One Martini backbone bead per residue (centre of mass of N, CA, C, O) as a GRO file, in nm:
protein
  195
    1MET     BB    1   9.680   8.286   2.252
    2ASN     BB    2   9.954   8.221   2.371
    3VAL     BB    3  10.025   8.518   2.490
    4SER     BB    4   9.780   8.535   2.678
    5VAL     BB    5   9.846   8.286   2.861
    6ILE     BB    6  10.124   8.377   2.939
    7ASN     BB    7  10.029   8.639   3.069
    8ASP     BB    8   9.863   8.498   3.291
    9PHE     BB    9  10.106   8.365   3.420
   10THR     BB   10  10.264   8.628   3.485
   11LYS     BB   11  10.036   8.761   3.654
   12VAL     BB   12  10.040   8.548   3.884
   13VAL     BB   13  10.338   8.574   3.954
   14GLU     BB   14  10.312   8.872   4.037
   15ALA     BB   15  10.092   8.833   4.258
   16ILE     BB   16  10.276   8.653   4.439
   17ASN     BB   17  10.521   8.841   4.459
   18ASN     BB   18  10.329   9.098   4.586
   19GLY     BB   19  10.103   8.940   4.776
   20SER     BB   20   9.805   8.878   4.656
   21LEU     BB   21   9.887   8.587   4.655
   22LYS     BB   22   9.828   8.293   4.866
   23ASN     BB   23   9.905   7.983   4.888
   24GLU     BB   24   9.645   7.803   4.768
   25GLN     BB   25   9.559   8.019   4.568
   26ALA     BB   26   9.828   8.041   4.414
   27ILE     BB   27   9.854   7.745   4.325
   28GLN     BB   28   9.582   7.732   4.172
   29LYS     BB   29   9.629   7.958   3.970
   30LEU     BB   30   9.900   7.852   3.853
   31THR     BB   31   9.795   7.583   3.760
   32GLU     BB   32   9.576   7.694   3.563
   33ALA     BB   33   9.783   7.859   3.391
   34ILE     BB   34   9.929   7.606   3.289
   35ASP     BB   35   9.682   7.448   3.174
   36LYS     BB   36   9.600   7.704   2.974
   37MET     BB   37   9.838   7.664   2.808
   38ASN     BB   38   9.905   7.699   2.453
   39ALA     BB   39  10.155   7.470   2.480
   40ASP     BB   40  10.425   7.311   2.511
   41GLN     BB   41  10.623   7.168   2.733
   42GLN     BB   42  10.868   7.343   2.703
   43THR     BB   43  10.738   7.617   2.743
   44LYS     BB   44  10.623   7.570   3.018
   45LEU     BB   45  10.894   7.506   3.148
   46GLN     BB   46  11.035   7.775   3.084
   47ALA     BB   47  10.847   7.954   3.244
   48ILE     BB   48  10.921   7.829   3.513
   49ILE     BB   49  11.232   7.851   3.503
   50ASP     BB   50  11.226   8.164   3.492
   51VAL     BB   51  11.122   8.192   3.783
   52LEU     BB   52  11.359   8.031   3.922
   53ASN     BB   53  11.585   8.238   3.786
   54SER     BB   54  11.477   8.480   3.926
   55VAL     BB   55  11.569   8.758   4.114
   56ASN     BB   56  11.256   8.876   4.164
   57ALA     BB   57  11.174   8.631   4.297
   58THR     BB   58  11.051   8.481   4.539
   59LEU     BB   59  11.049   8.201   4.738
   60GLU     BB   60  10.748   8.163   4.729
   61THR     BB   61  10.718   8.168   4.422
   62LYS     BB   62  10.902   7.936   4.359
   63LEU     BB   63  10.751   7.721   4.525
   64THR     BB   64  10.473   7.763   4.385
   65ALA     BB   65  10.575   7.677   4.101
   66ILE     BB   66  10.647   7.394   4.168
   67GLU     BB   67  10.382   7.293   4.282
   68ALA     BB   68  10.208   7.359   4.034
   69ALA     BB   69  10.364   7.179   3.838
   70MET     BB   70  10.298   6.908   3.989
   71LYS     BB   71   9.964   6.967   3.962
   72ALA     BB   72   9.965   6.970   3.675
   73GLN     BB   73   9.798   6.812   3.396
   74THR     BB   74   9.986   6.896   3.133
   75LEU     BB   75  10.225   6.754   3.277
   76ASN     BB   76  10.454   6.536   3.268
   77LEU     BB   77  10.660   6.355   3.446
   78GLU     BB   78  10.916   6.414   3.305
   79SER     BB   79  10.888   6.720   3.319
   80LYS     BB   80  10.878   6.730   3.641
   81LEU     BB   81  11.156   6.601   3.690
   82ASP     BB   82  11.314   6.811   3.526
   83LEU     BB   83  11.231   7.050   3.699
   84LEU     BB   84  11.345   6.956   3.966
   85GLU     BB   85  11.634   6.944   3.879
   86LYS     BB   86  11.658   7.245   3.803
   87ALA     BB   87  11.578   7.366   4.073
   88ILE     BB   88  11.817   7.237   4.234
   89LYS     BB   89  12.038   7.368   4.052
   90ALA     BB   90  11.931   7.678   4.105
   91LEU     BB   91  12.048   7.662   4.371
   92PRO     BB   92  12.232   7.804   4.583
   93ASP     BB   93  12.560   7.831   4.704
   94PHE     BB   94  12.623   7.803   5.069
   95SER     BB   95  12.900   7.683   5.164
   96ALA     BB   96  13.071   7.940   5.231
   97GLN     BB   97  12.878   8.046   5.445
   98LEU     BB   98  12.878   7.803   5.624
   99GLU     BB   99  13.175   7.803   5.688
  100ALA     BB  100  13.190   8.083   5.813
  101ILE     BB  101  12.990   8.017   6.042
  102LYS     BB  102  13.148   7.785   6.157
  103ALA     BB  103  13.401   7.941   6.225
  104VAL     BB  104  13.267   8.143   6.419
  105ILE     BB  105  13.172   7.928   6.622
  106GLU     BB  106  13.456   7.801   6.672
  107SER     BB  107  13.587   8.097   6.774
  108LEU     BB  108  13.430   8.084   7.018
  109PRO     BB  109  13.430   8.101   7.330
  110ASP     BB  110  13.469   7.883   7.610
  111HIS     BB  111  13.214   7.878   7.877
  112GLY     BB  112  13.180   7.606   8.029
  113GLY     BB  113  13.338   7.647   8.288
  114LYS     BB  114  13.190   7.889   8.397
  115LEU     BB  115  12.907   7.771   8.396
  116ASP     BB  116  12.980   7.545   8.596
  117ALA     BB  117  13.065   7.730   8.825
  118LEU     BB  118  12.803   7.871   8.853
  119ALA     BB  119  12.626   7.635   8.908
  120ASN     BB  120  12.779   7.552   9.169
  121ALA     BB  121  12.733   7.825   9.324
  122ILE     BB  122  12.424   7.790   9.330
  123LYS     BB  123  12.423   7.513   9.484
  124ALA     BB  124  12.606   7.645   9.740
  125LEU     BB  125  12.375   7.782   9.840
  126PRO     BB  126  12.188   7.835  10.083
  127ASP     BB  127  11.912   7.716  10.267
  128TYR     BB  128  11.615   7.929  10.339
  129SER     BB  129  11.347   7.779  10.390
  130ALA     BB  130  11.323   7.755  10.694
  131GLN     BB  131  11.338   8.066  10.759
  132LEU     BB  132  11.094   8.135  10.583
  133GLU     BB  133  10.889   7.960  10.729
  134ALA     BB  134  10.920   8.097  11.006
  135ILE     BB  135  10.832   8.369  10.922
  136LYS     BB  136  10.553   8.293  10.820
  137THR     BB  137  10.460   8.173  11.099
  138ALA     BB  138  10.492   8.451  11.258
  139ILE     BB  139  10.300   8.615  11.092
  140GLU     BB  140  10.054   8.430  11.128
  141ALA     BB  141  10.077   8.460  11.464
  142LEU     BB  142   9.972   8.732  11.462
  143PRO     BB  143   9.769   8.945  11.576
  144ASN     BB  144   9.456   9.087  11.539
  145TYR     BB  145   9.414   9.448  11.505
  146GLY     BB  146   9.144   9.532  11.363
  147ASP     BB  147   8.962   9.607  11.602
  148LYS     BB  148   9.137   9.817  11.735
  149LEU     BB  149   9.165  10.006  11.496
  150THR     BB  150   8.865  10.061  11.464
  151ALA     BB  151   8.821  10.181  11.744
  152LEU     BB  152   9.028  10.416  11.710
  153GLU     BB  153   8.892  10.543  11.467
  154ASN     BB  154   8.617  10.599  11.602
  155ALA     BB  155   8.725  10.776  11.835
  156ILE     BB  156   8.844  10.993  11.661
  157LYS     BB  157   8.570  11.067  11.515
  158ALA     BB  158   8.419  11.138  11.801
  159LEU     BB  159   8.562  11.384  11.839
  160PRO     BB  160   8.565  11.692  11.885
  161ASN     BB  161   8.543  12.006  11.742
  162TYR     BB  162   8.836  12.242  11.797
  163SER     BB  163   8.880  12.458  11.567
  164ASP     BB  164   8.711  12.723  11.701
  165MET     BB  165   8.866  12.740  11.945
  166ARG     BB  166   9.031  12.969  12.203
  167THR     BB  167   8.892  12.840  12.459
  168ILE     BB  168   8.975  12.629  12.741
  169ASP     BB  169   8.819  12.457  12.980
  170ILE     BB  170   8.917  12.348  13.305
  171ARG     BB  171   8.789  12.059  13.480
  172ARG     BB  172   8.695  11.944  13.828
  173ASP     BB  173   8.411  11.814  13.910
  174GLY     BB  174   8.281  12.071  13.750
  175LYS     BB  175   8.521  12.264  13.823
  176PRO     BB  176   8.702  12.531  13.772
  177ILE     BB  177   9.075  12.539  13.718
  178GLY     BB  178   9.100  12.648  13.414
  179GLU     BB  179   9.270  12.783  13.118
  180ILE     BB  180   9.298  12.785  12.756
  181ARG     BB  181   9.475  12.990  12.525
  182ILE     BB  182   9.447  13.068  12.193
  183ILE     BB  183   9.707  13.213  11.984
  184ALA     BB  184   9.702  13.348  11.678
  185GLU     BB  185   9.931  13.406  11.441
  186PRO     BB  186  10.050  13.530  11.188
  187LEU     BB  187  10.183  13.450  10.898
  188ARG     BB  188  10.533  13.397  10.838
  189MET     BB  189  10.767  13.487  10.571
  190GLU     BB  190  11.105  13.387  10.549
  191GLY     BB  191  11.342  13.362  10.291
  192ILE     BB  192  11.156  13.438  10.049
  193SER     BB  193  11.199  13.417   9.692
  194ARG     BB  194  11.159  13.537   9.377
  195GLY     BB  195  11.258  13.376   9.059
   0.00000   0.00000   0.00000
């Protein structure tokens, strides 16, 4: 029975690790698996500590294991505190990386003076609000030519279609005074080569 229950705990940890179980459901399942373990406090704690020390366990899995252990009914307070202490001690020491990051940040050039100069240059730009307002007012004061444009468009549409005419008679006071002949020559294309 002990092996089967520990295997259930391991299967739940694997499900959390591969993303099949998430958030509250993962915590609930892992808490149930801890409570169902037919083992002493030390065996239960060791199973949880193994998850915390595993290089294959994700951070989410490790945090879920800690939270599930805190919620487990079958672990006593002393065991839970012992587990928290071991979990804290199992955290990697990032002090060297943090010092390296701090050194890189401190070695970055100080652009404060340049940024201040840029801010001052922007503040020194002339204020064109009055000129822009005057342009806006002038545009709004322009007359509306919409009616005239509509009338012109209608007049153009009302012109007769002269596309078929080859001869246009010119008259004054109803009397012919001349004519215009339109002679269309065939279209010639020169200097065009096919490439």
